[in-house]
Backbone as a printed PyTorch tensor [residue, N CA C, xyz], in Angstrom:
tensor([[[-24.1110,  -1.5340,  29.6430],
         [-24.7430,  -2.3880,  28.8020],
         [-24.1470,  -3.3110,  29.0540]],

        [[-25.0310,  -4.4550,  29.4920],
         [-24.4120,  -6.0910,  29.5610],
         [-24.4900,  -6.7300,  27.9550]],

        [[-23.4610,  -7.9150,  27.8900],
         [-23.1570,  -8.1650,  26.6980],
         [-24.5820,  -8.8040,  25.7310]],

        [[-24.2200,  -8.2910,  24.7660],
         [-25.1350,  -8.6050,  23.5540],
         [-26.2470, -10.1060,  23.8790]],

        [[-27.4050, -10.2280,  23.6440],
         [-27.4950, -11.4270,  23.7080],
         [-28.6060, -11.5630,  22.2680]],

        [[-28.6600, -13.0220,  21.2960],
         [-29.8460, -12.8950,  20.3350],
         [-31.0000, -12.9860,  20.9710]],

        [[-31.1110, -13.3840,  21.9810],
         [-32.5580, -13.6850,  22.2190],
         [-33.0060, -12.0180,  22.5270]],

        [[-32.2910, -11.2120,  23.1190],
         [-32.5440,  -9.9350,  23.7180],
         [-32.1430,  -8.7830,  22.3140]],

        [[-32.1280,  -9.0980,  21.2080],
         [-31.5050,  -7.6730,  20.6980],
         [-32.7800,  -7.8960,  19.6580]],

        [[-32.7850,  -6.7450,  18.8390],
         [-33.1600,  -6.1660,  17.5410],
         [-31.9810,  -5.8160,  16.2680]],

        [[-31.8280,  -5.9160,  15.3010],
         [-31.0680,  -5.3380,  14.2850],
         [-31.6960,  -4.5490,  13.5350]],

        [[-31.3550,  -3.4610,  13.5450],
         [-32.3150,  -2.2860,  12.6410],
         [-31.0050,  -1.7750,  11.7990]],

        [[-31.3060,  -1.5960,  10.6400],
         [-30.3140,  -1.6010,   9.1020],
         [-30.8380,  -0.6450,   8.7250]],

        [[-29.9430,   0.5920,   9.0230],
         [-30.3520,   2.4310,   8.2540],
         [-29.8090,   2.5330,   6.8260]],

        [[-30.4950,   2.9590,   6.0780],
         [-30.3300,   3.2720,   4.7340],
         [-29.3190,   2.6640,   3.9920]],

        [[-29.0410,   1.4880,   3.7150],
         [-28.1380,   0.9580,   2.7000],
         [-28.6470,   0.8700,   1.3380]],

        [[-28.4430,   1.9460,   0.5830],
         [-29.2930,   2.1720,  -0.6830],
         [-28.1230,   2.1130,  -2.0430]],

        [[-29.0350,   1.8700,  -2.7510],
         [-28.3020,   2.0810,  -3.9310],
         [-27.2970,   2.6850,  -4.6230]],

        [[-27.8700,   3.9370,  -4.3180],
         [-27.2370,   5.6300,  -4.3160],
         [-26.5790,   6.1880,  -3.7640]],

        [[-26.5600,   5.7670,  -2.2990],
         [-26.2150,   6.2270,  -1.4350],
         [-24.4830,   5.6580,  -1.0480]],

        [[-24.5900,   4.3810,  -1.0000],
         [-23.1280,   3.4510,  -0.9130],
         [-22.1870,   3.6330,  -1.5300]],

        [[-22.1480,   4.0490,  -3.1450],
         [-20.8350,   4.7150,  -3.1790],
         [-20.3680,   6.0330,  -3.1340]],

        [[-20.8400,   7.1480,  -2.0990],
         [-20.5510,   7.9270,  -1.3270],
         [-20.2090,   8.1510,  -0.1860]],

        [[-20.0630,   6.4050,   0.1090],
         [-19.7200,   6.0590,   1.6880],
         [-18.0200,   6.0830,   1.9420]],

        [[-17.4960,   6.7130,   2.7550],
         [-15.8370,   6.2460,   2.5600],
         [-15.7440,   4.9140,   3.0860]],

        [[-15.5620,   4.1190,   2.6460],
         [-15.3840,   2.5070,   3.0050],
         [-16.8410,   1.9230,   2.9290]],

        [[-17.1690,   2.1590,   2.0070],
         [-18.6500,   2.0170,   1.5520],
         [-18.5010,   0.3550,   1.4520]],

        [[-17.5900,  -0.5240,   1.1840],
         [-17.8160,  -2.0880,   0.2720],
         [-17.6380,  -2.3800,   1.9260]],

        [[-16.5830,  -2.1820,   2.4940],
         [-15.8990,  -2.8870,   3.9350],
         [-17.5000,  -2.4800,   4.8900]],

        [[-18.2110,  -1.5320,   5.0360],
         [-19.3600,  -0.8760,   5.9340],
         [-20.5300,  -1.6440,   5.1960]],

        [[-20.2920,  -2.0360,   3.9830],
         [-21.4960,  -3.3180,   3.1280],
         [-21.1960,  -4.6400,   3.6060]],

        [[-20.3560,  -4.7900,   3.5220],
         [-19.8730,  -6.0270,   4.0310],
         [-19.8870,  -6.1430,   5.6480]],

        [[-20.0880,  -5.5500,   6.4170],
         [-19.8810,  -6.1100,   7.6630],
         [-21.2720,  -6.1050,   8.0810]],

        [[-22.4100,  -4.8860,   7.5560],
         [-23.8610,  -4.6370,   7.6270],
         [-24.4850,  -6.2760,   6.8360]],

        [[-24.2450,  -6.7320,   5.6630],
         [-24.6410,  -8.0970,   5.2350],
         [-24.2480,  -9.0020,   6.2400]],

        [[-23.1460,  -8.8670,   7.2600],
         [-22.7340, -10.1420,   8.4470],
         [-23.6180, -10.3520,   9.1170]],

        [[-24.2470,  -8.9200,   9.6610],
         [-24.2890,  -9.2220,  10.7700],
         [-26.2810,  -9.0720,  10.1450]],

        [[-26.5940,  -8.7850,   9.1830],
         [-27.5380,  -9.1270,   9.0190],
         [-27.9890, -10.6510,   8.5140]],

        [[-26.7590, -11.3100,   7.9450],
         [-27.0720, -12.7940,   7.7370],
         [-27.2150, -13.4110,   9.2580]],

        [[-26.4260, -12.9140,  10.4360],
         [-26.3010, -13.5770,  11.5600],
         [-27.7550, -13.6170,  12.4210]],

        [[-28.1800, -12.0330,  11.8420],
         [-29.7580, -12.0650,  12.6580],
         [-30.5380, -13.0920,  12.2720]],

        [[-30.5790, -13.0640,  10.7980],
         [-31.3310, -14.4990,  10.1800],
         [-31.0410, -15.1850,  10.7400]],

        [[-29.7290, -15.9840,  10.3440],
         [-29.8490, -17.4170,  11.1500],
         [-30.1690, -17.3980,  12.6880]],

        [[-29.9700, -16.7030,  13.4520],
         [-30.3250, -16.3210,  14.6120],
         [-31.1780, -16.2560,  15.3730]],

        [[-32.3080, -15.8750,  14.3770],
         [-33.6370, -15.2720,  14.7010],
         [-33.7300, -13.8980,  15.4990]],

        [[-32.4220, -13.1150,  15.2690],
         [-32.6960, -11.8590,  15.9370],
         [-33.8230, -11.1970,  14.7850]],

        [[-34.7830, -10.4280,  14.9830],
         [-35.3880,  -9.6780,  14.4500],
         [-34.8670,  -8.5570,  13.5630]],

        [[-35.0650,  -8.3280,  12.6030],
         [-34.6260,  -7.5270,  11.5580],
         [-35.7780,  -6.4720,  11.2490]],

        [[-35.4130,  -5.5510,  10.6830],
         [-35.9450,  -4.2300,   9.6320],
         [-34.7350,  -3.6030,   9.4530]],

        [[-35.3500,  -3.2600,   7.9790],
         [-33.9220,  -2.2670,   7.0450],
         [-34.9420,  -1.3280,   7.2750]],

        [[-34.1120,   0.3920,   6.9430],
         [-35.1000,   1.4610,   6.7160],
         [-34.5980,   1.8290,   5.2150]],

        [[-35.3000,   2.6630,   4.4450],
         [-35.0490,   3.3490,   2.9460],
         [-35.2800,   4.3580,   3.3410]],

        [[-34.0250,   5.5380,   2.8360],
         [-34.2820,   6.8130,   3.2570],
         [-35.0260,   7.3290,   1.6650]],

        [[-36.3280,   7.7300,   1.4110],
         [-36.6660,   8.7610,   0.1580],
         [-35.7810,   7.4940,  -0.9510]],

        [[-36.3750,   6.3990,  -1.2640],
         [-36.0290,   5.2830,  -2.1320],
         [-35.9190,   5.9180,  -3.4020]],

        [[-37.1170,   7.0100,  -3.4110],
         [-37.4280,   7.2460,  -5.4500],
         [-36.0530,   8.0230,  -5.8340]],

        [[-35.3330,   8.9230,  -4.6810],
         [-34.3130,   9.7270,  -4.8420],
         [-32.7470,   8.6940,  -5.0240]],

        [[-32.8950,   7.8750,  -4.0770],
         [-31.5680,   7.0730,  -3.0390],
         [-31.8480,   5.8030,  -4.0040]],

        [[-32.7300,   5.2580,  -4.1640],
         [-33.1120,   3.8030,  -4.6670],
         [-33.2630,   2.5000,  -3.5420]],

        [[-32.9850,   1.1680,  -3.9720],
         [-33.4200,   1.1160,  -2.8680],
         [-33.0240,  -0.0480,  -2.2130]],

        [[-32.5940,  -0.9630,  -0.9810],
         [-31.4090,  -1.1190,  -0.4700],
         [-30.9560,  -2.2420,  -1.2990]],

        [[-29.4800,  -1.9510,  -1.2930],
         [-28.4770,  -2.8380,  -1.7890],
         [-28.8120,  -3.7470,  -2.3980]],

        [[-28.5390,  -4.6000,  -3.5110],
         [-29.1560,  -6.1000,  -3.6250],
         [-28.3840,  -7.3160,  -2.6610]],

        [[-26.9770,  -7.0180,  -2.0360],
         [-26.3810,  -8.2010,  -1.2740],
         [-27.6510,  -8.1180,  -0.2060]],

        [[-28.2580,  -6.8240,   0.2500],
         [-28.7600,  -6.9270,   1.5170],
         [-30.4160,  -7.2900,   1.0970]],

        [[-30.9440,  -7.3490,   0.5270],
         [-32.3370,  -7.4160,  -0.1210],
         [-32.5300,  -8.9210,  -0.2220]],

        [[-31.4340, -10.0020,  -0.3820],
         [-31.4860, -11.0240,  -0.0130],
         [-31.6710, -12.0100,   1.0490]],

        [[-31.3820, -10.5990,   1.7420],
         [-31.0720, -11.2070,   3.1480],
         [-32.9400, -10.6750,   4.3420]],

        [[-32.5200,  -9.4870,   3.7200],
         [-33.8950,  -8.4430,   4.1020],
         [-35.0130,  -8.9070,   3.9160]],

        [[-35.0900,  -9.0890,   2.4460],
         [-36.5460,  -9.3780,   2.2130],
         [-37.8960,  -7.8980,   2.0660]],

        [[-38.7810,  -8.5460,   2.6540],
         [-39.7590,  -7.1480,   2.4740],
         [-39.5190,  -6.7500,   4.0690]],

        [[-38.6420,  -7.2080,   4.4600],
         [-38.8050,  -6.5260,   6.1000],
         [-37.8760,  -4.8220,   5.6910]],

        [[-38.5670,  -4.4010,   5.0550],
         [-38.1800,  -2.7350,   4.5300],
         [-39.0250,  -1.3980,   5.1820]],

        [[-38.7040,  -0.8210,   5.6280],
         [-39.6510,   0.3350,   5.5740],
         [-38.9590,   1.8190,   5.1250]],

        [[-40.1330,   2.2540,   4.2260],
         [-39.1710,   3.8350,   3.9830],
         [-39.2390,   4.5130,   4.5510]],

        [[-38.8780,   5.4610,   4.7390],
         [-38.7950,   7.1080,   5.7420],
         [-38.6750,   7.9110,   4.5860]],

        [[-38.7590,   9.0400,   5.6260],
         [-38.7910,  10.4810,   5.1030],
         [-38.0310,  11.2900,   6.5850]],

        [[-38.0670,  10.5320,   7.4010],
         [-37.3880,  11.4680,   8.4930],
         [-36.6560,  11.0970,   8.6580]],

        [[-35.2460,  11.8490,   9.3750],
         [-34.1930,  11.5140,   9.4880],
         [-33.7400,  10.4820,  10.4840]],

        [[-34.4830,  10.6950,  10.9750],
         [-34.4770,   9.5160,  12.7290],
         [-35.4530,   8.2780,  12.0770]],

        [[-35.3780,   7.1410,  12.2610],
         [-35.8390,   6.1720,  11.5610],
         [-37.2500,   6.0710,  13.2720]],

        [[-36.4500,   6.6170,  14.1190],
         [-37.7530,   6.0590,  15.3690],
         [-39.2460,   6.9310,  15.0260]],

        [[-39.0740,   8.0740,  14.3040],
         [-40.1550,   8.4590,  13.8200],
         [-41.1870,   8.2580,  13.0620]],

        [[-40.5860,   7.1220,  12.5570],
         [-41.4420,   6.8090,  11.4210],
         [-42.6430,   5.2420,  11.7050]],

        [[-43.7930,   5.3960,  11.5230],
         [-44.6190,   4.5420,  11.6930],
         [-44.6030,   3.1920,  11.5080]],

        [[-43.8390,   2.8370,  10.4850],
         [-43.2880,   1.1960,  10.3930],
         [-42.4090,   0.6650,  11.1380]],

        [[-41.4320,   1.8930,  11.9750],
         [-40.6640,   1.5460,  12.7040],
         [-41.1840,   1.1450,  14.0600]],

        [[-41.9290,   1.8570,  14.2340],
         [-42.2880,   2.0150,  15.5340],
         [-43.3970,   0.8110,  15.6820]],

        [[-44.0640,   0.6170,  15.0630],
         [-45.0370,  -0.7130,  14.7960],
         [-43.9450,  -1.9460,  15.2600]],

        [[-42.4440,  -1.7940,  14.5870],
         [-41.9470,  -2.7670,  14.6500],
         [-41.3790,  -3.0440,  16.1360]],

        [[-40.8230,  -1.9230,  16.6680],
         [-40.6460,  -1.3160,  17.5880],
         [-41.4050,  -2.1510,  18.9780]],

        [[-42.9770,  -1.9360,  18.8200],
         [-43.8310,  -2.2230,  19.2570],
         [-44.2880,  -3.3300,  19.7090]],

        [[-43.7840,  -4.5200,  18.7640],
         [-43.6620,  -5.8510,  18.5800],
         [-43.0600,  -6.4950,  20.1010]],

        [[-43.2860,  -7.3120,  20.3320],
         [-43.2070,  -8.3500,  21.8140],
         [-41.3330,  -7.7640,  22.0690]],

        [[-40.4710,  -8.1180,  21.2580],
         [-39.2780,  -8.3460,  21.5760],
         [-38.5740,  -6.5900,  22.0050]],

        [[-38.9270,  -5.7540,  21.5350],
         [-38.6640,  -4.9760,  22.5040],
         [-39.0310,  -3.8280,  23.9050]],

        [[-40.5300,  -4.7520,  23.6170],
         [-41.3500,  -4.5000,  24.8900],
         [-40.0110,  -5.2200,  26.2980]],

        [[-39.7500,  -6.2590,  26.0490],
         [-39.3100,  -6.4670,  27.0110],
         [-37.8930,  -6.3540,  26.8970]],

        [[-37.0780,  -5.3820,  26.7330],
         [-35.7330,  -4.8930,  26.8500],
         [-34.8670,  -5.1210,  26.1130]],

        [[-35.7480,  -5.9580,  24.6240],
         [-34.4000,  -5.9930,  24.1430],
         [-33.2060,  -4.7840,  23.3820]],

        [[-32.2520,  -4.8470,  23.3470],
         [-31.3130,  -4.1800,  22.9580],
         [-31.3030,  -4.1050,  21.4550]],

        [[-31.6450,  -2.1450,  21.2730],
         [-31.6510,  -2.6030,  19.7460],
         [-30.4520,  -2.0410,  19.1060]],

        [[-29.6160,  -2.9230,  18.0500],
         [-28.5610,  -2.7770,  17.4690],
         [-28.3540,  -2.1880,  16.0890]],

        [[-27.9200,  -1.3490,  16.0870],
         [-28.2240,  -0.1990,  14.9500],
         [-26.7820,   0.0370,  13.8660]],

        [[-27.1080,  -0.0770,  12.5940],
         [-26.0610,  -0.2230,  11.6320],
         [-26.4100,   0.6970,  10.9290]],

        [[-26.0240,   1.0150,   9.6030],
         [-26.0230,   1.6870,   8.0120],
         [-25.0250,   3.1450,   7.7230]],

        [[-25.6490,   3.6450,   6.9000],
         [-25.4940,   5.1560,   6.7070],
         [-26.3850,   6.4070,   6.7780]],

        [[-25.8710,   7.4750,   6.8240],
         [-25.0430,   8.1970,   7.0220],
         [-24.7890,   7.8100,   8.8000]],

        [[-23.4730,   7.5790,   9.2800],
         [-23.7460,   7.5850,  10.7590],
         [-23.8160,   8.7780,  11.4010]],

        [[-23.4410,  10.0100,  11.1960],
         [-24.0300,  11.1780,  11.4590],
         [-25.2140,  11.9600,  11.3590]],

        [[-25.6620,  10.9940,  10.5940],
         [-27.2240,  12.0560,  10.1080],
         [-28.5770,  10.8690,  10.8460]],

        [[-28.9950,   9.8880,   9.5080],
         [-29.7140,   9.0440,  10.1110],
         [-29.6010,   7.9710,  11.3250]],

        [[-28.3780,   7.3080,  11.2890],
         [-27.8040,   6.4360,  12.2870],
         [-27.8900,   6.9590,  13.7040]],

        [[-27.0930,   8.2070,  13.6130],
         [-26.9170,   8.8160,  14.9020],
         [-28.5190,   9.5310,  15.4430]],

        [[-28.9900,  10.4550,  14.8530],
         [-30.6270,  10.4240,  15.0090],
         [-31.6620,   9.5260,  15.5910]],

        [[-31.3050,   8.0760,  15.1790],
         [-32.1060,   7.2790,  15.1890],
         [-31.5580,   6.7810,  16.7340]],

        [[-30.1050,   6.3620,  16.7650],
         [-30.0270,   5.8780,  17.8550],
         [-30.2690,   7.0160,  19.4200]],

        [[-30.1120,   8.1910,  19.1230],
         [-30.2670,   9.1750,  20.2630],
         [-31.7160,   9.2790,  20.2630]],

        [[-32.3280,   8.8340,  19.1310],
         [-34.2020,   9.3080,  19.4810],
         [-34.4980,   7.4290,  20.3690]],

        [[-33.9090,   6.3100,  20.1000],
         [-34.3610,   5.3250,  20.5170],
         [-34.1940,   5.5330,  22.1330]],

        [[-32.9830,   5.7520,  22.2180],
         [-32.2930,   5.7520,  23.8540],
         [-33.3340,   7.1300,  24.4300]],

        [[-33.6190,   8.2030,  24.0240],
         [-34.2050,   9.0990,  24.5190],
         [-35.4410,   8.7050,  25.0240]],

        [[-35.8950,   7.3760,  24.2860],
         [-37.5590,   6.3870,  24.3480],
         [-36.8290,   5.7390,  25.2850]],

        [[-35.8020,   5.6990,  25.9560],
         [-35.7470,   4.5400,  27.5600],
         [-35.2660,   3.2640,  26.4530]],

        [[-34.4360,   3.1100,  25.3770],
         [-34.4840,   1.3600,  24.8270],
         [-33.0190,   1.8940,  24.7960]],

        [[-32.3940,   0.3060,  25.0320],
         [-31.1230,  -0.0120,  25.0140],
         [-30.6400,   0.1810,  23.7790]],

        [[-29.4310,   0.8420,  23.2870],
         [-29.2330,   0.7670,  22.0210],
         [-27.3760,   0.5950,  21.9870]],

        [[-27.3150,  -0.0600,  20.6240],
         [-25.7590,  -0.2500,  20.5870],
         [-25.7630,   0.1830,  19.1430]],

        [[-24.6820,   1.2590,  18.7360],
         [-24.3280,   1.6140,  17.3890],
         [-23.2780,   0.5650,  16.9260]],

        [[-23.1860,   0.1860,  15.9370],
         [-22.2110,  -0.9910,  15.4440],
         [-21.4830,  -0.0130,  14.6510]],

        [[-19.9090,   0.5680,  15.1250],
         [-18.8620,   1.0940,  14.6650],
         [-18.5000,   1.2990,  13.6000]],

        [[-18.0640,   0.0510,  12.7640],
         [-17.4650,  -0.7130,  11.6560],
         [-18.6570,  -0.7620,  10.7110]],

        [[-19.7690,  -1.0080,  10.9290],
         [-20.8590,  -1.3130,  10.0230],
         [-21.6800,   0.1050,   9.6540]],

        [[-21.0930,   1.1130,  10.1000],
         [-21.6510,   2.5470,  10.3310],
         [-20.4610,   3.3980,   9.6680]],

        [[-21.2150,   4.3090,   8.3060],
         [-20.3030,   4.9020,   7.5540],
         [-20.9010,   6.4750,   7.4300]],

        [[-20.2850,   7.5760,   6.5230],
         [-20.3770,   8.3380,   6.4750],
         [-19.6820,   8.5180,   5.2010]],

        [[-19.9530,   9.8020,   4.5130],
         [-19.0660,  10.5580,   3.3950],
         [-17.8230,  10.8850,   3.5750]],

        [[-17.9720,  11.4940,   5.1240],
         [-16.2980,  11.9940,   5.6230],
         [-16.0130,  11.0270,   6.6450]],

        [[-15.0590,  10.5100,   6.8850],
         [-14.9040,  10.2400,   8.1940],
         [-14.8270,  10.8520,   9.2840]],

        [[-14.3800,  12.1290,   9.0260],
         [-14.6600,  12.8640,  10.4230],
         [-15.8680,  13.1670,  10.6110]],

        [[-16.9000,  13.3470,   9.8000],
         [-18.2550,  13.2070,  10.4250],
         [-18.5290,  11.7230,  11.0830]],

        [[-17.9250,  10.5160,  10.8400],
         [-18.2670,   9.1450,  11.0450],
         [-17.7720,   9.4160,  12.7330]],

        [[-16.3620,   9.6150,  12.9870],
         [-15.9920,  10.2310,  13.7430],
         [-16.6960,  10.7930,  15.0020]],

        [[-17.1750,  11.9050,  14.5350],
         [-18.0280,  13.0320,  15.4520],
         [-19.3300,  12.2510,  15.9120]],

        [[-19.8920,  11.5550,  14.9670],
         [-21.3880,  10.6000,  15.1590],
         [-20.9940,   9.8220,  16.2470]],

        [[-19.8910,   8.8660,  16.2720],
         [-19.6490,   7.3880,  17.4710],
         [-19.0840,   8.8850,  18.5970]],

        [[-18.4230,   9.9050,  18.6750],
         [-17.9980,  10.3930,  19.8500],
         [-19.5780,  11.1940,  20.3110]],

        [[-20.2990,  11.3420,  19.6810],
         [-21.8380,  12.1310,  20.2040],
         [-23.0310,  10.6760,  20.6630]],

        [[-22.4640,   9.7620,  19.8950],
         [-23.1170,   8.8230,  20.5970],
         [-22.9400,   8.2500,  21.9240]],

        [[-21.1350,   8.0410,  22.0070],
         [-20.8120,   7.9580,  23.6730],
         [-21.1800,   9.0650,  24.4770]],

        [[-21.7780,   9.7630,  24.2710],
         [-21.6660,  10.9720,  25.0820],
         [-23.0280,  10.7010,  25.3430]],

        [[-24.2830,  10.3570,  24.9490],
         [-25.6630,  10.0580,  24.8990],
         [-25.8820,   8.4640,  25.0460]],

        [[-25.1000,   7.9990,  25.9190],
         [-24.4640,   6.6490,  26.6450],
         [-25.2670,   5.3210,  25.7320]],

        [[-24.8510,   5.4190,  24.2770],
         [-25.2910,   4.6740,  23.7140],
         [-24.0960,   3.9100,  23.4720]],

        [[-24.2730,   2.4290,  23.4520],
         [-22.9530,   1.3190,  23.5580],
         [-22.1970,   1.1880,  22.3660]],

        [[-20.8920,   1.8560,  21.8110],
         [-20.1910,   1.4950,  20.4740],
         [-19.8930,   0.0990,  20.5480]],

        [[-20.4920,  -0.3670,  19.5170],
         [-19.7110,  -1.7850,  19.3950],
         [-18.9730,  -2.0110,  18.0130]],

        [[-18.1810,  -3.1520,  17.8360],
         [-17.5230,  -3.9160,  16.4940],
         [-18.8180,  -5.0220,  15.7540]],

        [[-18.5730,  -4.9860,  14.6840],
         [-19.4650,  -5.8540,  14.2920],
         [-19.2500,  -7.3150,  14.7250]],

        [[-18.2900,  -7.5450,  14.4960],
         [-17.2500,  -8.9710,  14.9990],
         [-17.9120,  -9.3910,  16.7020]],

        [[-17.7440,  -8.2540,  17.5750],
         [-18.2090,  -7.9660,  18.6100],
         [-19.4260,  -8.4680,  19.2240]],

        [[-20.4920,  -8.1910,  18.3740],
         [-21.7920,  -8.5250,  18.0910],
         [-22.2030,  -9.7100,  17.9620]],

        [[-21.4240, -10.3060,  16.9410],
         [-21.7070, -11.4570,  16.3500],
         [-21.3870, -12.7110,  17.5160]],

        [[-20.0740, -12.4110,  18.1710],
         [-19.3890, -13.1860,  18.8000],
         [-20.4430, -13.1910,  20.4110]],

        [[-20.8950, -12.0870,  20.6590],
         [-21.6440, -11.7280,  21.4090],
         [-23.1180, -12.5790,  21.2230]],

        [[-23.5220, -12.6570,  20.2590],
         [-24.8400, -12.9010,  20.0600],
         [-24.6720, -14.5110,  19.9020]],

        [[-23.4040, -15.1720,  19.6780],
         [-23.1120, -16.6890,  19.6850],
         [-22.9030, -17.2780,  20.9850]],

        [[-22.1390, -16.4340,  21.4760],
         [-21.9550, -17.1210,  22.8870],
         [-21.0720, -17.8590,  23.4430]],

        [[-20.8840, -19.1810,  22.2470],
         [-20.0550, -20.2070,  22.5640],
         [-19.4960, -20.6950,  21.2740]],

        [[-18.6960, -21.5230,  21.1490],
         [-18.4410, -22.3850,  19.6150],
         [-18.7490, -23.3710,  19.9860]],

        [[-18.6280, -24.0850,  18.7700],
         [-18.8590, -25.7350,  18.4260],
         [-20.1470, -25.8030,  18.6970]],

        [[-21.3170, -25.0270,  18.8000],
         [-22.3730, -24.8600,  18.3120],
         [-22.9570, -25.3860,  16.9410]],

        [[-24.5480, -25.8150,  16.7190],
         [-25.0840, -25.6550,  15.1800],
         [-24.7760, -23.8340,  14.4190]],

        [[-25.5540, -23.3550,  15.7100],
         [-25.4440, -21.6650,  15.6120],
         [-23.7810, -21.6680,  14.6350]],

        [[-23.1580, -21.5010,  15.8090],
         [-21.6060, -20.9760,  15.4780],
         [-21.4870, -21.6840,  13.9680]],

        [[-21.2390, -23.0880,  13.6690],
         [-21.0330, -23.7950,  12.3350],
         [-21.7330, -23.3210,  11.0660]],

        [[-23.2240, -22.5950,  11.4060],
         [-23.1560, -22.0340,  10.0720],
         [-23.4580, -20.4690,  10.2750]],

        [[-22.5400, -19.7130,  11.1130],
         [-21.9910, -18.7670,  11.0770],
         [-20.8040, -18.7080,  11.0010]],

        [[-20.1100, -19.8020,  10.6510],
         [-18.3500, -19.3650,  10.5550],
         [-18.1400, -19.1190,   9.5320]],

        [[-18.9200, -19.2050,   8.4560],
         [-18.6290, -18.6920,   6.8910],
         [-18.7980, -16.9680,   7.0760]],

        [[-19.4820, -16.8670,   7.5420],
         [-19.8250, -15.3080,   7.9830],
         [-18.9560, -14.9940,   8.6260]],

        [[-18.5730, -15.0960,   9.6410],
         [-17.3460, -14.9850,  10.6660],
         [-16.1400, -14.7210,   9.9160]],

        [[-16.0170, -15.4730,   9.0090],
         [-14.8870, -16.1090,   7.9500],
         [-14.5190, -14.5780,   7.4550]],

        [[-15.8080, -14.3940,   6.7130],
         [-16.0840, -13.5470,   5.4970],
         [-15.8110, -11.8280,   5.9560]],

        [[-16.0390, -12.0430,   7.3480],
         [-16.0680, -10.3740,   8.3300],
         [-14.8660, -10.2960,   8.0900]],

        [[-14.0460, -11.4180,   8.9200],
         [-12.7370, -11.1420,   9.1540],
         [-11.8520, -10.4070,   7.8900]],

        [[-12.0630, -10.8850,   6.9550],
         [-11.8960, -10.1860,   5.9090],
         [-11.9990,  -8.9380,   5.1190]],

        [[-13.3640,  -8.6060,   5.6000],
         [-13.7960,  -7.4130,   5.4900],
         [-12.7400,  -5.9900,   5.8230]]])
């Protein structure tokens, strides 16, 4: 996969929900990285969508993300977000048709994130799974998800890698706006 570019990327945040996150191994670090990616996407104009798995049971998207994501959220019952009409409609928008890379992050890595990544890759989309912005209850399950993603030709990347590839260079107005996000990410 070529270098990620902001103008040819879309960010799909999977199930970062209030009742689920406390159960995720390293959930605070995962949340911080997802928030950094969402903030960067918002600043750089990368289309962004968040999913919520059965919000009646698992609660809404965490407050830290709600501020950035706002109404760009889709409820789902299927484990693969690719099966949900709201996600399908978002994917059919102009960016995905021009070969955008779908950047995925969230929870749980071995269930909803992986099933979404595999379904999107099978449908012919370029997919990048952000390893350090994806989590599971058990570290072993996350590790298996990353291994399986690689086996399905899904790029496994890091949050900082995504940010710097989206930026492309330092010294720009976008870099200056993202500098606090990058500093916060370094401490996460």
